[in-house]
PLY file of the C-alpha trace (Angstrom):
ply
format ascii 1.0
element vertex 585
property float x
property float y
property float z
element edge 584
property int vertex1
property int vertex2
end_header
-70.32 -1.31 123.44
-68.45 1.97 123.79
-64.90 2.00 125.14
-63.07 4.96 126.69
-60.25 6.28 124.50
-57.15 5.43 126.61
-58.26 1.82 127.07
-58.82 1.37 123.37
-55.08 1.95 122.94
-54.30 -0.66 125.60
-56.40 -3.17 123.74
-54.36 -2.62 120.58
-51.10 -2.71 122.48
-50.68 1.06 122.23
-48.75 2.51 125.11
-51.04 4.34 127.52
-47.85 5.74 129.07
-48.53 3.95 132.37
-44.76 3.65 132.45
-44.22 1.86 135.74
-41.54 -0.47 134.43
-40.05 1.32 131.56
-37.54 4.04 132.45
-34.36 1.97 132.36
-33.21 2.99 128.85
-33.37 6.55 127.55
-33.51 5.77 123.84
-36.35 3.22 123.88
-39.65 4.61 125.03
-41.74 1.63 124.08
-40.85 -2.05 124.53
-43.45 -3.23 122.08
-44.06 0.00 120.21
-47.18 1.08 122.08
-47.33 -1.62 124.77
-47.69 -1.07 128.47
-44.17 -2.40 128.94
-42.42 0.76 127.76
-38.83 1.90 128.17
-37.12 5.18 128.91
-34.09 6.74 127.35
-30.75 5.46 128.76
-29.27 7.41 131.61
-25.85 8.95 131.60
-23.86 9.93 134.67
-23.58 13.68 134.27
-24.95 15.01 137.56
-26.38 13.57 140.76
-29.92 14.77 140.09
-29.98 12.90 136.77
-28.79 9.69 138.45
-31.27 10.03 141.30
-34.13 10.48 138.81
-33.45 7.07 137.30
-33.11 5.49 140.73
-36.61 6.72 141.61
-37.96 5.49 138.29
-36.62 2.03 138.94
-38.36 2.17 142.34
-41.59 3.22 140.54
-41.59 6.57 142.37
-42.49 8.73 139.40
-43.30 11.88 141.39
-39.79 12.05 142.84
-38.26 11.09 139.50
-40.07 14.04 137.87
-38.64 16.46 140.45
-35.06 15.24 139.91
-35.37 15.20 136.13
-36.51 18.81 136.32
-33.57 19.74 138.56
-31.13 17.85 136.30
-32.53 19.73 133.30
-31.64 23.09 134.86
-28.08 21.90 135.52
-27.71 20.71 131.94
-29.02 24.07 130.68
-26.28 25.84 132.65
-23.75 23.35 131.25
-25.09 24.03 127.74
-25.60 20.28 127.22
-28.58 20.48 124.88
-28.94 16.74 124.31
-29.17 15.98 128.03
-31.69 18.79 128.51
-33.85 17.22 125.81
-33.57 13.77 127.39
-34.73 15.13 130.77
-37.73 16.79 129.12
-38.69 13.57 127.30
-38.67 11.58 130.55
-40.76 14.30 132.20
-43.20 14.15 129.27
-43.51 10.36 129.65
-44.26 10.69 133.36
-46.89 13.37 132.69
-48.61 11.20 130.08
-48.51 8.18 132.41
-50.30 10.30 135.00
-52.96 11.19 132.43
-51.75 14.75 131.78
-51.61 14.43 127.99
-51.63 18.19 127.36
-48.74 18.64 129.77
-46.89 15.73 128.16
-47.43 17.15 124.68
-46.25 20.61 125.75
-43.13 19.22 127.42
-42.22 17.02 124.45
-42.65 19.93 122.04
-40.42 22.11 124.23
-37.64 19.51 123.99
-37.41 19.64 120.17
-35.31 22.82 120.14
-32.59 21.06 122.13
-31.97 18.39 119.47
-29.86 18.62 116.33
-31.72 16.84 113.53
-28.53 16.84 111.43
-26.53 14.92 114.04
-26.95 11.14 113.87
-26.09 10.84 117.57
-29.40 12.59 118.32
-31.56 10.45 116.01
-32.75 7.75 118.44
-33.59 10.35 121.08
-35.46 12.45 118.50
-37.33 9.33 117.35
-38.33 8.51 120.94
-39.56 12.07 121.46
-41.75 12.05 118.34
-43.18 8.68 119.34
-44.03 10.09 122.78
-45.68 13.07 121.08
-47.68 10.71 118.87
-49.01 8.73 121.83
-49.96 11.85 123.83
-51.62 13.37 120.76
-53.49 10.12 120.04
-54.85 10.11 123.58
-56.12 13.63 122.89
-58.04 12.18 119.87
-56.03 14.11 117.28
-55.29 11.00 115.22
-54.06 12.69 112.05
-51.49 14.71 113.99
-50.53 11.57 115.90
-49.82 9.80 112.58
-47.63 12.75 111.57
-45.56 12.38 114.75
-45.28 8.61 114.30
-43.99 9.14 110.75
-41.36 11.54 112.12
-40.40 8.93 114.72
-39.85 6.33 111.98
-37.76 8.79 109.95
-35.25 9.23 112.78
-35.21 5.59 113.94
-32.26 3.44 112.89
-33.55 0.32 114.67
-35.67 -1.93 112.42
-37.71 -3.37 115.30
-38.51 0.08 116.64
-39.66 1.13 113.17
-42.13 -1.78 113.06
-43.48 -0.85 116.50
-44.04 2.73 115.42
-45.75 1.43 112.26
-48.09 -0.53 114.54
-48.98 2.76 116.24
-49.79 4.28 112.83
-52.04 1.33 111.94
-53.97 1.69 115.22
-54.37 5.46 114.64
-55.82 4.77 111.17
-58.22 2.27 112.75
-59.39 4.84 115.28
-59.91 7.32 112.42
-62.17 4.75 110.80
-59.78 4.32 107.87
-59.72 0.52 108.22
-58.35 -0.02 104.73
-55.12 1.82 105.43
-54.92 0.27 108.89
-55.24 -3.27 107.51
-52.69 -2.54 104.80
-50.10 -1.53 107.41
-50.92 -4.55 109.61
-50.64 -6.92 106.62
-47.20 -5.54 105.76
-46.08 -5.88 109.36
-47.36 -9.46 109.69
-45.08 -10.68 106.89
-42.16 -8.50 107.93
-38.97 -10.49 108.67
-38.17 -8.50 111.81
-41.69 -8.97 113.20
-41.57 -12.73 112.61
-38.36 -12.97 114.61
-40.25 -11.71 117.70
-43.15 -14.05 118.47
-44.75 -11.85 121.12
-44.82 -8.86 118.76
-45.94 -11.03 115.82
-49.08 -12.22 117.63
-49.82 -8.73 118.86
-49.94 -7.74 115.16
-52.14 -10.76 114.43
-54.54 -9.78 117.25
-54.72 -6.15 116.04
-55.12 -7.20 112.39
-57.96 -9.62 113.13
-59.84 -7.13 115.29
-59.44 -4.32 112.70
-60.83 -6.60 109.96
-63.80 -7.27 112.25
-64.32 -3.53 112.73
-64.27 -3.09 108.95
-66.67 -5.99 108.36
-68.86 -7.19 111.25
-69.38 -10.51 109.44
-65.65 -11.27 109.39
-64.78 -14.38 111.44
-61.93 -13.07 113.60
-62.40 -15.65 116.41
-59.71 -18.17 115.27
-57.03 -15.47 114.96
-58.03 -13.75 118.22
-57.96 -17.08 120.10
-54.61 -17.99 118.55
-53.10 -14.71 119.70
-54.54 -15.27 123.22
-53.17 -18.81 123.31
-49.64 -17.64 122.48
-49.84 -14.79 125.00
-50.94 -17.17 127.74
-48.06 -19.50 126.85
-45.69 -16.52 126.98
-47.26 -15.39 130.29
-47.71 -11.98 128.67
-50.28 -10.35 130.98
-50.42 -7.08 129.03
-50.97 -9.02 125.83
-53.65 -11.20 127.49
-55.37 -8.05 128.70
-55.58 -6.74 125.11
-56.75 -10.13 123.75
-59.53 -10.44 126.39
-60.71 -6.90 125.55
-60.83 -7.69 121.80
-62.66 -11.00 122.35
-65.20 -9.33 124.66
-65.90 -6.66 122.05
-65.99 -9.25 119.23
-68.66 -11.34 121.02
-70.60 -8.34 122.37
-73.39 -8.82 119.82
-72.61 -12.32 118.55
-72.51 -14.12 121.92
-73.06 -11.98 125.07
-72.20 -14.90 127.35
-68.74 -15.25 125.82
-68.38 -11.49 125.81
-69.13 -11.40 129.57
-66.66 -14.24 130.16
-63.85 -12.35 128.47
-64.84 -9.11 130.24
-64.39 -10.86 133.62
-61.04 -12.23 132.42
-59.93 -8.71 131.41
-61.00 -7.30 134.78
-59.05 -9.92 136.70
-55.91 -9.40 134.60
-56.16 -5.57 134.86
-56.43 -5.92 138.63
-53.27 -8.06 138.68
-51.50 -5.45 136.57
-52.80 -2.67 138.86
-53.84 -0.73 135.78
-56.80 1.49 136.75
-57.44 2.50 133.13
-57.87 -1.11 132.07
-59.96 -1.89 135.19
-62.30 0.97 134.29
-62.65 -0.30 130.72
-63.37 -3.85 131.93
-65.95 -2.49 134.41
-67.66 -0.61 131.57
-68.03 -3.92 129.74
-69.33 -5.68 132.85
-71.90 -2.96 133.51
-73.29 -3.42 130.00
-73.17 -7.25 130.01
-74.12 -8.33 133.57
-77.58 -8.77 134.97
-79.19 -5.84 136.69
-78.02 -6.61 140.23
-74.40 -7.29 139.31
-74.42 -4.45 136.79
-75.29 -2.01 139.57
-72.51 -3.44 141.77
-69.93 -3.04 139.01
-71.24 0.43 138.17
-70.63 1.59 141.74
-67.12 0.15 141.61
-66.64 1.88 138.25
-67.72 5.29 139.61
-65.55 4.97 142.70
-62.48 3.91 140.74
-62.98 6.57 138.07
-63.38 9.32 140.66
-60.33 8.08 142.53
-58.28 7.97 139.33
-59.40 11.42 138.26
-58.57 12.84 141.68
-55.12 11.25 141.61
-54.46 12.59 138.14
-55.62 16.08 139.04
-53.37 15.99 142.08
-50.45 14.85 139.93
-51.14 17.57 137.37
-51.16 20.24 140.04
-48.08 18.80 141.68
-46.10 18.69 138.45
-47.34 22.13 137.44
-46.11 23.48 140.79
-42.73 21.80 140.30
-42.38 23.38 136.86
-43.54 26.75 138.19
-41.04 26.68 141.05
-38.32 25.61 138.64
-39.06 28.44 136.24
-39.34 30.92 139.14
-36.01 29.79 140.55
-34.46 29.98 137.12
-35.87 33.49 136.63
-34.50 34.53 140.04
-31.14 33.01 139.15
-31.05 34.85 135.84
-31.98 38.08 137.62
-29.23 37.52 140.17
-26.77 36.73 137.41
-27.81 39.88 135.57
-27.27 41.97 138.72
-23.88 40.36 139.31
-23.00 40.94 135.70
-23.91 44.62 136.05
-21.82 44.93 139.22
-18.93 43.16 137.56
-19.32 45.42 134.54
-19.17 48.55 136.69
-16.13 47.17 138.48
-14.55 46.31 135.15
-15.23 49.83 133.82
-13.60 51.35 136.90
-10.58 49.05 136.66
-10.26 49.65 132.94
-10.39 53.42 133.50
-7.68 53.22 136.17
-5.67 50.89 133.97
-5.97 53.22 131.00
-4.93 56.20 133.10
-1.90 54.31 134.39
-1.12 53.06 130.91
-1.43 56.59 129.51
1.03 57.86 132.12
3.51 55.11 131.31
3.08 55.71 127.58
3.60 59.47 128.11
6.82 58.87 130.00
8.04 56.39 127.40
7.05 58.75 124.58
8.89 61.65 126.16
11.98 59.53 126.66
11.76 58.17 123.13
11.30 61.69 121.77
14.41 62.88 123.52
16.32 59.91 122.16
14.86 60.50 118.69
15.87 64.17 118.73
19.36 63.15 119.76
19.48 60.47 117.06
18.19 62.92 114.46
20.95 65.36 115.35
23.50 62.58 115.09
21.96 61.43 111.82
22.11 64.96 110.39
25.75 65.17 111.42
26.46 61.78 109.84
24.60 62.76 106.68
26.62 65.96 106.44
29.82 64.01 106.87
28.64 61.49 104.27
27.79 64.29 101.86
31.27 65.76 102.30
32.81 62.32 101.77
30.62 61.63 98.73
31.47 65.04 97.28
35.13 64.33 97.73
34.70 60.90 96.16
32.68 62.39 93.31
35.34 64.93 92.46
38.04 62.34 92.89
36.31 60.07 90.41
35.81 62.88 87.94
39.40 64.01 88.17
40.52 60.46 87.59
38.05 59.64 84.84
37.99 62.92 82.95
41.43 64.48 83.49
43.87 61.67 84.23
42.49 59.24 81.69
42.17 61.99 79.07
45.83 62.99 79.54
46.89 59.37 79.35
44.87 58.91 76.16
46.76 61.86 74.56
50.04 60.45 75.78
49.20 57.10 74.26
48.35 58.64 70.91
51.63 60.59 70.88
53.60 57.47 71.81
51.92 55.24 69.22
51.69 57.80 66.43
55.01 59.55 65.66
53.37 61.54 62.91
50.55 62.90 65.04
49.36 66.36 64.18
50.63 68.82 66.79
47.62 71.20 66.54
45.30 68.23 67.12
47.22 67.33 70.28
46.97 70.90 71.46
43.22 70.90 70.84
42.79 67.75 72.88
44.88 69.13 75.71
42.80 72.30 75.63
39.63 70.27 75.95
41.13 68.41 78.92
42.02 71.73 80.43
38.45 72.97 79.98
37.10 69.80 81.52
39.40 70.14 84.48
38.12 73.69 84.95
34.54 72.55 84.91
34.93 69.50 87.12
31.15 69.19 87.58
30.82 68.07 83.98
28.24 65.25 83.94
27.69 64.03 80.43
30.51 63.35 78.04
28.02 62.96 75.20
26.47 66.42 75.33
29.03 68.25 73.19
29.74 65.47 70.77
28.44 65.45 67.29
29.48 61.90 66.42
27.17 58.93 66.91
27.76 56.65 69.87
29.03 53.91 67.56
31.72 56.26 66.26
32.58 57.43 69.79
33.20 53.83 70.84
35.24 53.16 67.72
37.35 56.33 68.14
37.95 55.60 71.82
39.17 52.06 71.12
41.14 53.18 68.08
43.03 55.75 70.20
44.56 52.84 72.12
45.56 50.84 69.05
49.20 50.57 67.93
51.47 48.36 65.89
51.43 45.90 68.79
47.74 46.14 69.70
45.06 45.62 67.06
41.60 45.92 68.70
38.64 43.87 67.33
35.10 45.24 67.91
32.03 42.98 67.39
28.42 44.18 67.45
29.14 47.90 67.72
26.05 48.93 65.73
23.88 52.01 66.01
20.67 49.91 66.20
22.01 48.28 69.33
22.92 51.57 71.03
19.50 53.08 70.21
18.00 50.65 72.73
20.33 51.79 75.50
19.65 54.74 77.82
21.80 57.86 77.64
22.87 57.41 81.27
24.28 53.95 80.59
25.98 55.13 77.40
27.60 58.05 79.27
28.78 55.86 82.10
29.93 53.05 79.81
32.11 55.42 77.77
34.00 56.29 80.96
34.06 52.64 82.06
35.50 51.54 78.72
38.07 54.32 78.89
39.14 53.11 82.34
39.47 49.51 81.10
41.57 50.59 78.13
43.81 52.76 80.32
44.42 49.84 82.68
45.10 47.56 79.73
47.62 50.01 78.35
49.34 50.56 81.70
49.50 47.07 83.07
48.56 44.18 80.75
51.17 44.33 77.91
48.41 42.89 75.73
48.74 42.36 71.98
45.15 41.44 71.32
41.94 43.22 72.41
38.41 41.98 71.69
35.18 43.82 72.52
31.79 42.21 71.88
28.37 43.86 72.23
24.98 42.05 72.06
21.41 42.17 73.35
20.37 39.05 75.32
17.13 38.66 77.30
16.42 42.39 77.62
19.99 43.13 78.75
23.05 44.61 77.03
25.85 42.06 77.33
29.44 43.38 76.92
32.40 40.99 76.77
35.94 42.42 77.16
39.06 40.30 76.55
42.78 40.99 76.26
45.68 38.52 76.12
47.88 40.39 78.55
49.29 39.18 81.82
45.99 39.74 83.65
44.77 42.25 86.18
46.91 40.86 88.99
46.97 43.33 91.84
44.68 45.67 89.94
41.72 43.37 90.62
41.84 44.45 94.24
39.51 47.18 92.99
41.43 50.23 93.99
41.14 53.62 92.37
40.01 53.28 88.77
38.58 49.79 88.95
36.64 50.67 92.09
35.15 53.67 90.30
34.35 51.42 87.35
32.46 49.01 89.57
30.55 51.85 91.25
29.45 53.24 87.90
28.26 49.81 86.69
26.21 49.19 89.82
24.70 52.71 89.70
23.15 51.69 86.38
21.81 48.39 87.84
24.54 46.62 85.95
26.48 43.45 86.69
30.26 42.97 86.61
32.02 39.60 86.41
35.82 39.07 86.33
36.97 35.86 84.66
40.74 36.21 84.93
43.53 33.67 84.80
46.95 34.98 85.81
49.30 35.15 82.85
46.65 34.18 80.32
44.77 37.41 79.72
41.80 39.18 81.23
38.09 38.44 80.67
35.47 40.87 81.94
31.71 40.53 81.42
29.45 43.54 81.93
25.68 43.69 81.53
23.10 46.49 81.76
19.31 46.52 81.58
17.87 48.03 78.41
16.52 51.61 78.75
17.27 51.89 82.46
17.33 55.68 82.87
0 1
1 2
2 3
3 4
4 5
5 6
6 7
7 8
8 9
9 10
10 11
11 12
12 13
13 14
14 15
15 16
16 17
17 18
18 19
19 20
20 21
21 22
22 23
23 24
24 25
25 26
26 27
27 28
28 29
29 30
30 31
31 32
32 33
33 34
34 35
35 36
36 37
37 38
38 39
39 40
40 41
41 42
42 43
43 44
44 45
45 46
46 47
47 48
48 49
49 50
50 51
51 52
52 53
53 54
54 55
55 56
56 57
57 58
58 59
59 60
60 61
61 62
62 63
63 64
64 65
65 66
66 67
67 68
68 69
69 70
70 71
71 72
72 73
73 74
74 75
75 76
76 77
77 78
78 79
79 80
80 81
81 82
82 83
83 84
84 85
85 86
86 87
87 88
88 89
89 90
90 91
91 92
92 93
93 94
94 95
95 96
96 97
97 98
98 99
99 100
100 101
101 102
102 103
103 104
104 105
105 106
106 107
107 108
108 109
109 110
110 111
111 112
112 113
113 114
114 115
115 116
116 117
117 118
118 119
119 120
120 121
121 122
122 123
123 124
124 125
125 126
126 127
127 128
128 129
129 130
130 131
131 132
132 133
133 134
134 135
135 136
136 137
137 138
138 139
139 140
140 141
141 142
142 143
143 144
144 145
145 146
146 147
147 148
148 149
149 150
150 151
151 152
152 153
153 154
154 155
155 156
156 157
157 158
158 159
159 160
160 161
161 162
162 163
163 164
164 165
165 166
166 167
167 168
168 169
169 170
170 171
171 172
172 173
173 174
174 175
175 176
176 177
177 178
178 179
179 180
180 181
181 182
182 183
183 184
184 185
185 186
186 187
187 188
188 189
189 190
190 191
191 192
192 193
193 194
194 195
195 196
196 197
197 198
198 199
199 200
200 201
201 202
202 203
203 204
204 205
205 206
206 207
207 208
208 209
209 210
210 211
211 212
212 213
213 214
214 215
215 216
216 217
217 218
218 219
219 220
220 221
221 222
222 223
223 224
224 225
225 226
226 227
227 228
228 229
229 230
230 231
231 232
232 233
233 234
234 235
235 236
236 237
237 238
238 239
239 240
240 241
241 242
242 243
243 244
244 245
245 246
246 247
247 248
248 249
249 250
250 251
251 252
252 253
253 254
254 255
255 256
256 257
257 258
258 259
259 260
260 261
261 262
262 263
263 264
264 265
265 266
266 267
267 268
268 269
269 270
270 271
271 272
272 273
273 274
274 275
275 276
276 277
277 278
278 279
279 280
280 281
281 282
282 283
283 284
284 285
285 286
286 287
287 288
288 289
289 290
290 291
291 292
292 293
293 294
294 295
295 296
296 297
297 298
298 299
299 300
300 301
301 302
302 303
303 304
304 305
305 306
306 307
307 308
308 309
309 310
310 311
311 312
312 313
313 314
314 315
315 316
316 317
317 318
318 319
319 320
320 321
321 322
322 323
323 324
324 325
325 326
326 327
327 328
328 329
329 330
330 331
331 332
332 333
333 334
334 335
335 336
336 337
337 338
338 339
339 340
340 341
341 342
342 343
343 344
344 345
345 346
346 347
347 348
348 349
349 350
350 351
351 352
352 353
353 354
354 355
355 356
356 357
357 358
358 359
359 360
360 361
361 362
362 363
363 364
364 365
365 366
366 367
367 368
368 369
369 370
370 371
371 372
372 373
373 374
374 375
375 376
376 377
377 378
378 379
379 380
380 381
381 382
382 383
383 384
384 385
385 386
386 387
387 388
388 389
389 390
390 391
391 392
392 393
393 394
394 395
395 396
396 397
397 398
398 399
399 400
400 401
401 402
402 403
403 404
404 405
405 406
406 407
407 408
408 409
409 410
410 411
411 412
412 413
413 414
414 415
415 416
416 417
417 418
418 419
419 420
420 421
421 422
422 423
423 424
424 425
425 426
426 427
427 428
428 429
429 430
430 431
431 432
432 433
433 434
434 435
435 436
436 437
437 438
438 439
439 440
440 441
441 442
442 443
443 444
444 445
445 446
446 447
447 448
448 449
449 450
450 451
451 452
452 453
453 454
454 455
455 456
456 457
457 458
458 459
459 460
460 461
461 462
462 463
463 464
464 465
465 466
466 467
467 468
468 469
469 470
470 471
471 472
472 473
473 474
474 475
475 476
476 477
477 478
478 479
479 480
480 481
481 482
482 483
483 484
484 485
485 486
486 487
487 488
488 489
489 490
490 491
491 492
492 493
493 494
494 495
495 496
496 497
497 498
498 499
499 500
500 501
501 502
502 503
503 504
504 505
505 506
506 507
507 508
508 509
509 510
510 511
511 512
512 513
513 514
514 515
515 516
516 517
517 518
518 519
519 520
520 521
521 522
522 523
523 524
524 525
525 526
526 527
527 528
528 529
529 530
530 531
531 532
532 533
533 534
534 535
535 536
536 537
537 538
538 539
539 540
540 541
541 542
542 543
543 544
544 545
545 546
546 547
547 548
548 549
549 550
550 551
551 552
552 553
553 554
554 555
555 556
556 557
557 558
558 559
559 560
560 561
561 562
562 563
563 564
564 565
565 566
566 567
567 568
568 569
569 570
570 571
571 572
572 573
573 574
574 575
575 576
576 577
577 578
578 579
579 580
580 581
581 582
582 583
583 584
């Protein structure tokens, strides 16, 4: 006996998407995997249309629910809430499939996929429900291999163990419809011993009923009657009308050739139960069985009922298809009009923005021009003042430069000659005259820059001669580290400046310290020339206030990137540490 495709799924417990009771929860499409008692994805209170859609579902007013889900979807699109858009589309797909529009259901479910993030675990249950819905719609369109693919995807994204077993049941039924009974039985066997399945008696005996009937389809000699009756007995005890409907259909088919009387009995039982459930698909399937099993007179009666019911159902489904298609068309048209209006408003706003920006730029340019002109006038004034200040600074620096040179070259030179005369009674008079002549020449050419240029002695000898010129019976200088190798590493600029610096220190020592001991130490340490000066005089005292000679000394040291440290204790001598970088020209 041949069965129509949708009713075959009802027999196996596969959801025919007659979802009259099952839109309370958004994440669970199917209560018993593919049973009649299916569930919807849970609602969330985002907008009024979404809430109203669920209210209509609970009242079993699917047409109105579809309209509000569609309206809610458009709101969620504007809110950029992709997950809620996808949930609306899934519920719309379920309603379309329940009305028999499997193509429309499949198209709507496929369109929802782009709104889900398959890398976000929060989306997984919704994605799983969508793929399961796709599998059921595709199975009703007789594309069983593709349906199995969608069921596998549903299992992949399902975290709930019970839901996984229900989707596995769908896969087993699809294999059975393909005629691959071996694979179907294998899946049913695994489910029957599954711990989760055995914790749910209603689901367990649905598996038993499907397993027994599939074994019968594989082998017509298989005795499935005890298992089929056991499943029916439990379903009657559980008052599971949908399960009883499937059991009666299986028993009628099982006895169709073995015992027509029993087959007819179970066909009548199925018809009565389908009528109670108000399931036209199941009524039509039961009527098909009755037409084939009843006597001629009753067969004709049931055939007329069958034709009337089938025509009525087809008309209702065509009406629903057209109605839902019109709703979707109007929605898309309204959305297109809205987008067009938004585009026009955007263009107007853009033109207004361009105008305002142009005015703003013109105003800003005027303000900037005024500010620039004012700043320019101030800058010109400041530049004139700066030039004046620079000229004054140059004059001051020139004066300071010549003052330093007069002090360093002339005064200190004269004092050096005086010191030699005082400390050396037997000094050669012509030698003194020569030195005074040189001082005179230097004073004439006050721009003299390098004391080393006209010397023929090495720098080591120059240092030694300079220190020696300040020695006497009372002062015996000690020089440590004054070697030519050391001075070869030092730049000419530093050597020139240091000769004058040392001369200044010795002059101050001679004038003020009353020292009897003088120690000079030179060494290279960490890429720097370290110079230690010590005398045992009475200290710098007021001289350390850095006036005149000492101030010039400090300036010269710093001009060579040098460092100067005074370590002086009043009455106990003077310690001065000077350092210069090596080769700092």
